[in-house]
N, CA, C and O atoms as a GROMACS GRO file, in nm:
protein
  296
    1UNK      N    1   0.083  -0.118   0.000
    1UNK     CA    2  -0.001   0.000   0.001
    1UNK      C    3   0.088   0.125   0.001
    1UNK      O    4   0.182   0.135   0.081
    2UNK      N    5   0.060   0.217  -0.086
    2UNK     CA    6   0.140   0.338  -0.099
    2UNK      C    7   0.114   0.441   0.009
    2UNK      O    8   0.025   0.428   0.092
    3UNK      N    9   0.196   0.544   0.004
    3UNK     CA   10   0.180   0.655   0.099
    3UNK      C   11   0.060   0.739   0.060
    3UNK      O   12   0.011   0.731  -0.052
    4UNK      N   13   0.014   0.819   0.153
    4UNK     CA   14  -0.098   0.909   0.126
    4UNK      C   15  -0.053   1.025   0.038
    4UNK      O   16   0.048   1.090   0.065
    5UNK      N   17  -0.127   1.050  -0.065
    5UNK     CA   18  -0.099   1.164  -0.151
    5UNK      C   19  -0.164   1.287  -0.091
    5UNK      O   20  -0.250   1.273  -0.005
    6UNK      N   21  -0.125   1.406  -0.134
    6UNK     CA   22  -0.188   1.529  -0.084
    6UNK      C   23  -0.340   1.529  -0.105
    6UNK      O   24  -0.413   1.584  -0.022
    7UNK      N   25  -0.389   1.468  -0.214
    7UNK     CA   26  -0.532   1.464  -0.241
    7UNK      C   27  -0.603   1.378  -0.136
    7UNK      O   28  -0.712   1.413  -0.091
    8UNK      N   29  -0.540   1.264  -0.098
    8UNK     CA   30  -0.599   1.179   0.008
    8UNK      C   31  -0.607   1.252   0.141
    8UNK      O   32  -0.708   1.245   0.211
    9UNK      N   33  -0.500   1.323   0.176
    9UNK     CA   34  -0.498   1.398   0.302
    9UNK      C   35  -0.605   1.506   0.302
    9UNK      O   36  -0.673   1.525   0.403
   10UNK      N   37  -0.621   1.578   0.191
   10UNK     CA   38  -0.723   1.681   0.178
   10UNK      C   39  -0.862   1.620   0.192
   10UNK      O   40  -0.947   1.679   0.258
   11UNK      N   41  -0.886   1.506   0.133
   11UNK     CA   42  -1.014   1.438   0.142
   11UNK      C   43  -1.043   1.396   0.286
   11UNK      O   44  -1.156   1.412   0.334
   12UNK      N   45  -0.945   1.342   0.355
   12UNK     CA   46  -0.962   1.303   0.495
   12UNK      C   47  -0.990   1.424   0.583
   12UNK      O   48  -1.076   1.416   0.671
   13UNK      N   49  -0.920   1.536   0.560
   13UNK     CA   50  -0.945   1.657   0.635
   13UNK      C   51  -1.085   1.713   0.610
   13UNK      O   52  -1.149   1.761   0.703
   14UNK      N   53  -1.132   1.708   0.486
   14UNK     CA   54  -1.266   1.756   0.454
   14UNK      C   55  -1.374   1.671   0.521
   14UNK      O   56  -1.471   1.725   0.574
   15UNK      N   57  -1.357   1.537   0.520
   15UNK     CA   58  -1.451   1.450   0.586
   15UNK      C   59  -1.452   1.474   0.735
   15UNK      O   60  -1.558   1.477   0.797
   16UNK      N   61  -1.332   1.492   0.796
   16UNK     CA   62  -1.324   1.518   0.940
   16UNK      C   63  -1.393   1.651   0.972
   16UNK      O   64  -1.460   1.662   1.075
   17UNK      N   65  -1.376   1.751   0.888
   17UNK     CA   66  -1.439   1.882   0.909
   17UNK      C   67  -1.591   1.868   0.904
   17UNK      O   68  -1.662   1.927   0.986
   18UNK      N   69  -1.641   1.791   0.810
   18UNK     CA   70  -1.784   1.773   0.798
   18UNK      C   71  -1.841   1.690   0.915
   18UNK      O   72  -1.951   1.718   0.962
   19UNK      N   73  -1.769   1.592   0.960
   19UNK     CA   74  -1.818   1.509   1.071
   19UNK      C   75  -1.814   1.581   1.206
   19UNK      O   76  -1.910   1.572   1.283
   20UNK      N   77  -1.706   1.650   1.236
   20UNK     CA   78  -1.686   1.705   1.368
   20UNK      C   79  -1.711   1.854   1.380
   20UNK      O   80  -1.733   1.903   1.491
   21UNK      N   81  -1.707   1.926   1.269
   21UNK     CA   82  -1.730   2.070   1.273
   21UNK      C   83  -1.602   2.146   1.306
   21UNK      O   84  -1.505   2.090   1.358
   22UNK      N   85  -1.603   2.274   1.276
   22UNK     CA   86  -1.482   2.355   1.293
   22UNK      C   87  -1.448   2.380   1.441
   22UNK      O   88  -1.332   2.408   1.472
   23UNK      N   89  -1.546   2.372   1.532
   23UNK     CA   90  -1.515   2.399   1.673
   23UNK      C   91  -1.451   2.280   1.743
   23UNK      O   92  -1.367   2.298   1.831
   24UNK      N   93  -1.488   2.161   1.705
   24UNK     CA   94  -1.439   2.041   1.771
   24UNK      C   95  -1.306   1.991   1.709
   24UNK      O   96  -1.232   1.919   1.776
   25UNK      N   97  -1.278   2.027   1.587
   25UNK     CA   98  -1.158   1.977   1.518
   25UNK      C   99  -1.026   2.010   1.588
   25UNK      O  100  -0.941   1.921   1.598
   26UNK      N  101  -1.002   2.131   1.636
   26UNK     CA  102  -0.875   2.160   1.702
   26UNK      C  103  -0.855   2.077   1.830
   26UNK      O  104  -0.744   2.034   1.861
   27UNK      N  105  -0.965   2.055   1.902
   27UNK     CA  106  -0.958   1.975   2.023
   27UNK      C  107  -0.921   1.830   1.990
   27UNK      O  108  -0.840   1.768   2.060
   28UNK      N  109  -0.981   1.778   1.885
   28UNK     CA  110  -0.948   1.640   1.841
   28UNK      C  111  -0.804   1.628   1.795
   28UNK      O  112  -0.737   1.528   1.821
   29UNK      N  113  -0.755   1.733   1.726
   29UNK     CA  114  -0.615   1.734   1.682
   29UNK      C  115  -0.518   1.734   1.797
   29UNK      O  116  -0.418   1.663   1.793
   30UNK      N  117  -0.546   1.815   1.900
   30UNK     CA  118  -0.460   1.819   2.019
   30UNK      C  119  -0.461   1.683   2.089
   30UNK      O  120  -0.357   1.634   2.131
   31UNK      N  121  -0.580   1.625   2.101
   31UNK     CA  122  -0.590   1.493   2.166
   31UNK      C  123  -0.512   1.387   2.091
   31UNK      O  124  -0.443   1.305   2.151
   32UNK      N  125  -0.524   1.390   1.957
   32UNK     CA  126  -0.452   1.294   1.876
   32UNK      C  127  -0.300   1.314   1.888
   32UNK      O  128  -0.225   1.216   1.897
   33UNK      N  129  -0.256   1.440   1.888
   33UNK     CA  130  -0.116   1.471   1.901
   33UNK      C  131  -0.059   1.427   2.035
   33UNK      O  132   0.052   1.376   2.042
   34UNK      N  133  -0.137   1.448   2.142
   34UNK     CA  134  -0.097   1.407   2.276
   34UNK      C  135  -0.086   1.256   2.284
   34UNK      O  136   0.009   1.203   2.342
   35UNK      N  137  -0.186   1.184   2.224
   35UNK     CA  138  -0.185   1.039   2.226
   35UNK      C  139  -0.062   0.986   2.149
   35UNK      O  140   0.005   0.894   2.195
   36UNK      N  141  -0.034   1.045   2.033
   36UNK     CA  142   0.079   1.001   1.951
   36UNK      C  143   0.210   1.026   2.026
   36UNK      O  144   0.299   0.941   2.024
   37UNK      N  145   0.223   1.142   2.093
   37UNK     CA  146   0.346   1.173   2.166
   37UNK      C  147   0.366   1.077   2.283
   37UNK      O  148   0.478   1.031   2.306
   38UNK      N  149   0.260   1.046   2.356
   38UNK     CA  150   0.271   0.950   2.468
   38UNK      C  151   0.309   0.811   2.417
   38UNK      O  152   0.390   0.742   2.479
   39UNK      N  153   0.250   0.770   2.304
   39UNK     CA  154   0.287   0.641   2.247
   39UNK      C  155   0.435   0.639   2.206
   39UNK      O  156   0.507   0.543   2.234
   40UNK      N  157   0.478   0.745   2.142
   40UNK     CA  158   0.618   0.755   2.097
   40UNK      C  159   0.713   0.755   2.218
   40UNK      O  160   0.817   0.689   2.214
   41UNK      N  161   0.678   0.828   2.323
   41UNK     CA  162   0.764   0.830   2.444
   41UNK      C  163   0.767   0.694   2.510
   41UNK      O  164   0.872   0.651   2.557
   42UNK      N  165   0.656   0.624   2.514
   42UNK     CA  166   0.651   0.491   2.575
   42UNK      C  167   0.735   0.391   2.497
   42UNK      O  168   0.804   0.308   2.556
   43UNK      N  169   0.731   0.399   2.365
   43UNK     CA  170   0.808   0.302   2.284
   43UNK      C  171   0.956   0.337   2.289
   43UNK      O  172   1.040   0.247   2.288
   44UNK      N  173   0.991   0.464   2.294
   44UNK     CA  174   1.132   0.504   2.300
   44UNK      C  175   1.191   0.478   2.438
   44UNK      O  176   1.311   0.453   2.450
   45UNK      N  177   1.110   0.483   2.543
   45UNK     CA  178   1.156   0.460   2.678
   45UNK      C  179   1.201   0.317   2.704
   45UNK      O  180   1.281   0.292   2.794
   46UNK      N  181   1.151   0.225   2.625
   46UNK     CA  182   1.183   0.084   2.645
   46UNK      C  183   1.296   0.037   2.558
   46UNK      O  184   1.331  -0.080   2.565
   47UNK      N  185   1.354   0.120   2.478
   47UNK     CA  186   1.465   0.076   2.393
   47UNK      C  187   1.586   0.047   2.478
   47UNK      O  188   1.616   0.121   2.572
   48UNK      N  189   1.656  -0.059   2.446
   48UNK     CA  190   1.777  -0.094   2.518
   48UNK      C  191   1.752  -0.176   2.642
   48UNK      O  192   1.846  -0.233   2.696
   49UNK      N  193   1.632  -0.185   2.689
   49UNK     CA  194   1.602  -0.260   2.810
   49UNK      C  195   1.574  -0.408   2.781
   49UNK      O  196   1.570  -0.489   2.874
   50UNK      N  197   1.556  -0.442   2.658
   50UNK     CA  198   1.519  -0.580   2.625
   50UNK      C  199   1.632  -0.676   2.653
   50UNK      O  200   1.606  -0.791   2.686
   51UNK      N  201   1.756  -0.634   2.642
   51UNK     CA  202   1.870  -0.725   2.662
   51UNK      C  203   1.921  -0.724   2.804
   51UNK      O  204   2.008  -0.804   2.839
   52UNK      N  205   1.870  -0.634   2.888
   52UNK     CA  206   1.915  -0.628   3.027
   52UNK      C  207   1.845  -0.736   3.108
   52UNK      O  208   1.725  -0.759   3.092
   53UNK      N  209   1.921  -0.801   3.194
   53UNK     CA  210   1.863  -0.905   3.280
   53UNK      C  211   1.850  -0.845   3.420
   53UNK      O  212   1.946  -0.789   3.472
   54UNK      N  213   1.732  -0.854   3.481
   54UNK     CA  214   1.717  -0.803   3.616
   54UNK      C  215   1.810  -0.874   3.713
   54UNK      O  216   1.843  -0.991   3.693
   55UNK      N  217   1.853  -0.806   3.818
   55UNK     CA  218   1.950  -0.862   3.910
   55UNK      C  219   1.897  -0.990   3.975
   55UNK      O  220   1.975  -1.083   3.997
   56UNK      N  221   1.769  -0.998   4.004
   56UNK     CA  222   1.716  -1.115   4.073
   56UNK      C  223   1.703  -1.235   3.977
   56UNK      O  224   1.671  -1.346   4.020
   57UNK      N  225   1.728  -1.214   3.850
   57UNK     CA  226   1.721  -1.323   3.753
   57UNK      C  227   1.857  -1.390   3.733
   57UNK      O  228   1.865  -1.494   3.669
   58UNK      N  229   1.962  -1.332   3.786
   58UNK     CA  230   2.096  -1.389   3.774
   58UNK      C  231   2.105  -1.515   3.859
   58UNK      O  232   2.040  -1.523   3.964
   59UNK      N  233   2.183  -1.614   3.818
   59UNK     CA  234   2.194  -1.738   3.896
   59UNK      C  235   2.258  -1.709   4.031
   59UNK      O  236   2.331  -1.611   4.046
   60UNK      N  237   2.231  -1.793   4.130
   60UNK     CA  238   2.287  -1.777   4.263
   60UNK      C  239   2.437  -1.796   4.260
   60UNK      O  240   2.489  -1.880   4.187
   61UNK      N  241   2.505  -1.718   4.340
   61UNK     CA  242   2.653  -1.725   4.341
   61UNK      C  243   2.704  -1.831   4.436
   61UNK      O  244   2.811  -1.888   4.414
   62UNK      N  245   2.628  -1.858   4.543
   62UNK     CA  246   2.672  -1.956   4.643
   62UNK      C  247   2.588  -2.082   4.635
   62UNK      O  248   2.469  -2.077   4.604
   63UNK      N  249   2.650  -2.193   4.664
   63UNK     CA  250   2.574  -2.318   4.670
   63UNK      C  251   2.521  -2.335   4.812
   63UNK      O  252   2.583  -2.290   4.909
   64UNK      N  253   2.408  -2.400   4.824
   64UNK     CA  254   2.351  -2.425   4.956
   64UNK      C  255   2.421  -2.542   5.021
   64UNK      O  256   2.466  -2.634   4.953
   65UNK      N  257   2.430  -2.539   5.152
   65UNK     CA  258   2.489  -2.648   5.227
   65UNK      C  259   2.391  -2.765   5.226
   65UNK      O  260   2.270  -2.742   5.228
   66UNK      N  261   2.439  -2.887   5.223
   66UNK     CA  262   2.349  -3.002   5.223
   66UNK      C  263   2.269  -3.006   5.355
   66UNK      O  264   2.320  -2.972   5.462
   67UNK      N  265   2.147  -3.048   5.342
   67UNK     CA  266   2.057  -3.058   5.458
   67UNK      C  267   2.068  -3.193   5.524
   67UNK      O  268   2.087  -3.294   5.457
   68UNK      N  269   2.055  -3.195   5.656
   68UNK     CA  270   2.060  -3.321   5.731
   68UNK      C  271   1.920  -3.380   5.750
   68UNK      O  272   1.907  -3.490   5.804
   69UNK      N  273   1.819  -3.310   5.708
   69UNK     CA  274   1.679  -3.357   5.724
   69UNK      C  275   1.649  -3.459   5.616
   69UNK      O  276   1.696  -3.450   5.503
   70UNK      N  277   1.567  -3.560   5.657
   70UNK     CA  278   1.522  -3.660   5.563
   70UNK      C  279   1.388  -3.616   5.507
   70UNK      O  280   1.308  -3.556   5.579
   71UNK      N  281   1.362  -3.645   5.383
   71UNK     CA  282   1.233  -3.609   5.325
   71UNK      C  283   1.122  -3.687   5.394
   71UNK      O  284   1.138  -3.805   5.426
   72UNK      N  285   1.012  -3.622   5.416
   72UNK     CA  286   0.898  -3.692   5.480
   72UNK      C  287   0.794  -3.724   5.375
   72UNK      O  288   0.776  -3.651   5.278
   73UNK      N  289   0.725  -3.836   5.397
   73UNK     CA  290   0.618  -3.879   5.307
   73UNK      C  291   0.487  -3.816   5.354
   73UNK      O  292   0.465  -3.805   5.475
   74UNK      N  293   0.405  -3.778   5.265
   74UNK     CA  294   0.278  -3.715   5.304
   74UNK      C  295   0.172  -3.816   5.315
   74UNK      O  296   0.058  -3.781   5.347
   0.00000   0.00000   0.00000
């Protein structure tokens, strides 16, 4: 699928103007811009973290001492 041509963008803007009216359109644009910015910030904030291993996920450094207790049957 190709990119939007200027004619497509104009048609979308005209339909949006007819549907929402000139008073509601700026508010919708601000809301869309805010949503897009938050999405972009959220996706950029997670870059580089995928390869990091949390500290509690690392294997134990010390071995446990053997236990003197015998397993019990239930």
